[in-house]
N, C-alpha and C positions, 0 to 999 in steps of 0.2 A: 849751642847747650854744652855744657860742661859734663865731664863725667861725674861728680858730683851731685849735679841737678839730673842727672839721667838716673842714677842709682836712687835718688829721694825720690823720683816718680814710681819707679819699678817699685819699691818697698811699699808706696801707697797703694799703687795697682794690686800688688797681692795680697794687701790687709783688706783692701775693698772686698777683692773677685773671691777670695778664699779665709779671709781670717789669718793667716799665715804672720808671723813677723819674722820677715826675712833682715838679716845683717851682714855684716862683712866677712865674720870668722866661721860661722858655721855654715854646711851643707845647704843647698835647698829642699834638701830630705829631713835634715835634722830640725830644719825651721816647721816642718809640717807640710811641706810639698810632695806629694806622691806625683805619680804622672799625668793623671788626669787634672788634676789642679796645676799643674805647669802648664798644661794643654790651655787650659784658662787664662792662666796669667799671660801668655804667648798671645792668644787671641786680642785680647786686652792691649797689649803692648801694642802691637797691629794697628788696633783702632784707634788709639789716643795718640800714636807719633805717625799715624798717617803713613805706615810702612808695608811691605810686604815680604817676609822672612824667606830666603830658600831654605830647599830643604837642605842643604847642606848646613845649613846655619843651625838648624833644628837637630841636628844628631844629639841624642840624649847622653851619650857617653862625654858632648862637649860642655853639657849644661847643669854642671854641677853647683854652680857657688851665685852669688848676686854679682860677682865680677863678670861671671862669664855672660850673664844676660846684660849687663852693661857693655860687654865689648860688641855682641851681635847689633844692639840698639844704636850704639856709634857710628858702626857702618852704613847706616842709614838716615841718621839726624844732625 
């Protein structure tokens, strides 16, 4: 799976789970994801990608953009 395909799936997950419309230029917060919404998106990512992210991968300081979510997903798919 390519980075673009992963990004498309994450954008779809975020919209389905929270209604947020992620993009490549704004931060997750600017797109409408607060910390609770981010947890919901990550939980759905784990389910759809059939992965379990490590605690170190889920450091909120490192998860600020769509690219950050793609980066942690790429490590598993």
